[in-house]
C-alpha positions as CSV (number, residue, x, y, z in Angstrom):
1,P,42.4,-7.1,4.7
2,T,44.7,-9.2,2.2
3,T,47.2,-6.4,1.1
4,L,47.5,-5.5,5.0
5,A,48.2,-9.1,5.7
6,E,50.8,-9.3,3.0
7,L,52.1,-6.3,4.3
8,A,52.4,-7.4,7.9
9,A,54.0,-10.4,6.5
10,V,56.8,-8.5,4.3
11,R,57.8,-6.2,6.9
12,K,58.6,-9.3,9.6
13,A,60.2,-10.8,6.9
14,M,62.7,-7.5,6.3
15,G,63.5,-7.9,10.2
16,P,64.6,-4.5,11.7
17,D,64.3,-2.8,8.5
18,G,60.5,-3.7,8.5
19,A,60.0,-1.5,11.5
20,K,60.9,1.6,9.4
21,V,58.1,0.9,6.9
22,Q,54.9,2.8,8.1
23,P,51.5,1.0,6.9
24,V,48.9,3.8,6.7
25,F,45.4,2.1,5.5
26,V,42.8,5.0,4.3
27,S,39.2,4.0,4.2
28,V,36.7,4.9,1.5
29,D,33.6,3.8,3.5
30,P,33.4,6.5,6.0
31,Q,29.8,5.4,6.8
32,R,30.9,2.5,8.4
33,D,34.5,2.8,9.2
34,T,34.1,5.0,12.4
35,P,37.1,5.6,14.4
36,E,36.4,2.7,16.7
37,V,36.1,0.2,14.0
38,L,39.1,1.7,12.3
39,K,41.0,0.9,15.5
40,A,40.3,-2.4,15.9
41,Y,40.9,-2.9,12.4
42,A,44.1,-1.3,11.8
43,L,45.3,-3.5,15.1
44,A,44.4,-6.7,13.6
45,F,47.6,-6.2,11.6
46,G,49.9,-4.2,13.7
47,D,50.3,-1.8,16.4
48,D,51.6,0.7,14.6
49,V,49.3,0.6,11.3
50,V,47.6,4.1,11.1
51,A,44.3,3.6,9.8
52,L,42.8,7.3,8.5
53,R,38.8,8.3,7.2
54,G,37.1,11.6,6.2
55,D,34.0,12.6,5.7
56,E,32.1,12.2,2.0
57,A,33.7,14.9,0.8
58,Q,37.2,14.6,2.1
59,T,37.3,11.1,0.7
60,K,36.0,12.0,-2.3
61,S,38.5,14.9,-2.8
62,V,41.6,12.4,-2.0
63,A,40.5,9.7,-4.2
64,Q,40.2,12.0,-6.9
65,D,43.4,13.6,-5.8
66,F,45.2,10.0,-5.9
67,K,43.1,8.6,-9.0
68,V,41.5,5.8,-6.7
69,F,38.2,4.5,-7.9
70,Y,35.2,3.2,-5.3
71,S,31.8,2.7,-5.9
72,K,28.9,1.7,-3.4
73,V,27.4,-1.4,-4.4
74,P,23.9,-2.3,-2.8
75,G,23.4,-5.0,-1.2
76,K,19.9,-6.7,-0.2
77,T,19.1,-4.2,2.6
78,P,20.7,-1.0,2.9
79,D,23.4,-2.1,5.8
80,T,24.6,-4.7,3.5
81,Y,26.3,-2.6,0.9
82,T,30.0,-3.6,-0.2
83,I,32.5,-0.6,-1.7
84,D,34.1,-1.9,-4.8
85,H,37.6,0.1,-5.1
86,T,41.1,0.3,-6.8
87,A,43.2,-2.5,-5.4
88,G,46.5,-1.0,-4.8
89,T,49.1,0.5,-2.8
90,Y,50.9,3.8,-3.0
91,V,54.6,3.7,-1.2
92,F,55.8,7.1,-0.2
93,D,59.7,8.2,0.4
94,T,60.7,9.7,3.5
95,Q,60.2,12.9,2.1
96,G,56.6,12.2,1.1
97,R,56.7,11.6,-2.5
98,I,55.1,8.8,-4.0
99,R,57.8,6.2,-5.2
100,L,56.0,3.1,-6.0
101,F,52.2,2.0,-6.5
102,M,51.9,-1.8,-6.0
103,R,49.4,-3.8,-7.8
104,H,47.1,-6.3,-5.4
105,G,48.7,-9.9,-6.0
106,Q,52.1,-8.8,-6.0
107,A,54.3,-11.2,-5.1
108,P,55.8,-10.5,-1.3
109,A,59.4,-11.2,-2.6
110,A,58.9,-8.3,-5.0
111,I,57.2,-6.0,-2.4
112,E,60.3,-6.8,-0.4
113,A,62.7,-6.0,-2.6
114,D,61.1,-2.6,-3.6
115,L,60.9,-1.4,-0.1
116,K,64.3,-2.5,0.7
117,R,65.9,-0.6,-2.3
118,L,63.7,2.6,-1.0
119,L,64.8,2.2,2.4
120,A,68.7,1.9,1.1
121,A,68.0,5.2,-1.0
122,S,66.9,7.4,1.9
């Protein structure tokens, strides 16, 4: 949620160029993140945020492809688990190529500058 909130703020600060940035959230918890849950979650950060999910096998495959770590951490009951996961964001250009990996906690001004540079280059 922190990353999506920061990205929403950065897009707003970018003015009209912010609309050229398409946020895509990919769940690593298909058990809890149903399409209905993801739709409501994504809407909290903007009406154009795309939320994707797959089944367990698809999630594992995509995580391996993108070198993303995730692990289910048991809670006190089976329904209270958490998910540890890589905290970062991939940025793709308009041709679908990965151009950046932004670490969690990166300054919003730096994110905005990077996104503006990529938009100017496309």
